[in-house]
C-alpha positions as a printed Julia matrix, in Angstrom:
110×3 Matrix{Float64}:
   0.25   0.3     0.01
   2.56   2.25    0.83
   4.7    1.8    -2.38
   1.17   2.23   -4.59
   1.01   5.66   -2.79
   4.34   6.72   -3.51
   4.09   5.44   -6.94
   1.02   7.51   -7.62
   2.6   10.5    -5.97
   5.63  10.0    -8.2
   3.34   9.7   -11.62
   1.43  12.97  -10.37
   4.2   15.05   -9.6
   5.71  13.85  -12.92
   2.69  15.25  -14.73
   2.41  18.05  -13.22
   5.97  19.0   -13.75
   5.34  19.05  -17.84
   2.14  21.1   -17.51
   2.09  24.26  -19.32
   4.31  27.29  -17.52
   0.81  29.78  -18.46
  -1.32  27.55  -16.41
  -1.31  28.86  -13.33
  -4.39  26.76  -11.81
  -6.75  24.19  -12.85
  -9.98  23.49  -11.86
 -12.4   20.76  -12.05
 -15.67  20.34  -10.83
 -18.15  17.68   -9.74
 -20.83  20.0    -9.97
 -24.44  19.1   -10.54
 -24.78  22.95  -11.37
 -23.3   24.25  -14.2
 -20.83  26.97  -13.95
 -21.58  30.12  -15.53
 -18.32  32.37  -14.21
 -15.32  30.84  -13.15
 -12.45  32.87  -11.56
  -8.81  31.85  -11.48
  -7.01  31.89   -8.28
  -4.13  34.04   -8.27
  -0.93  31.77   -7.59
   0.51  32.88   -4.03
   4.0   34.55   -4.65
   5.07  32.48   -1.71
   3.87  29.33   -3.09
   5.64  30.29   -6.37
   8.94  31.17   -4.53
   9.02  28.06   -2.35
   7.88  25.86   -5.38
   4.65  25.02   -3.87
   2.37  22.68   -6.06
  -0.65  20.74   -5.12
  -4.34  20.41   -5.21
  -7.0   22.41   -3.08
 -10.19  20.48   -2.49
 -13.18  22.32   -1.22
 -16.93  22.39   -0.88
 -18.74  25.66   -1.95
 -22.31  25.99   -0.34
 -24.26  27.75   -3.77
 -27.38  29.58   -2.97
 -30.51  29.02   -5.12
 -29.51  32.51   -7.2
 -26.36  31.02   -8.08
 -23.81  32.81   -5.87
 -21.17  31.08   -3.6
 -22.36  31.55   -0.08
 -19.49  29.98    1.81
 -16.56  28.03    1.08
 -15.23  25.03    3.08
 -11.65  23.52    2.78
 -11.38  20.01    2.92
  -7.55  19.49    1.72
  -4.64  20.89    0.2
  -1.63  22.88    1.31
  -2.67  26.32    3.61
  -0.68  28.26    1.43
  -2.89  27.42   -1.49
  -6.15  27.45   -0.02
  -6.67  30.85    0.58
  -6.04  31.65   -2.98
  -8.3   28.93   -4.01
 -10.89  30.02   -1.5
 -10.8   33.91   -2.76
 -11.55  32.44   -6.36
 -13.99  30.33   -5.47
 -16.52  33.14   -3.72
 -16.48  34.73   -6.98
 -17.58  31.94   -8.73
 -21.26  31.81  -10.04
 -23.37  28.93  -10.75
 -27.06  28.74  -12.79
 -30.02  29.34  -10.68
 -31.56  26.45   -9.07
 -34.76  25.51   -6.6
 -32.51  25.21   -3.88
 -28.96  25.34   -2.25
 -26.49  22.86   -3.46
 -23.09  21.66   -2.21
 -20.33  21.74   -4.83
 -17.32  19.75   -4.25
 -14.63  21.4    -6.65
 -10.75  20.84   -6.93
  -8.46  23.54   -7.95
  -5.04  22.4    -9.09
  -2.01  24.73   -8.41
   1.4   24.15  -10.3
   4.17  27.03  -10.6
């Protein structure tokens, strides 16, 4: 199990090292609601200087009108988490009849 985790991490890091330099962060969403506006997070200068990369996983509470009411970080490097939260608070989703919880992952690579 330990070797499999290490191998998976190694593969992930090698894939991220070949990511295009212009892609500061990539988002993926397990959203049921369509995302109307995505705001890309600002890559923190501290993270860039320390070559910190990784994924921030968060749950966004989305109001019926499509605005993000709150964001709760579920995992990721603390230096990257604030940038992810700030961006996610600006996202807009399609309107719905009720509040939803959207699981979102944002990948950071310098």
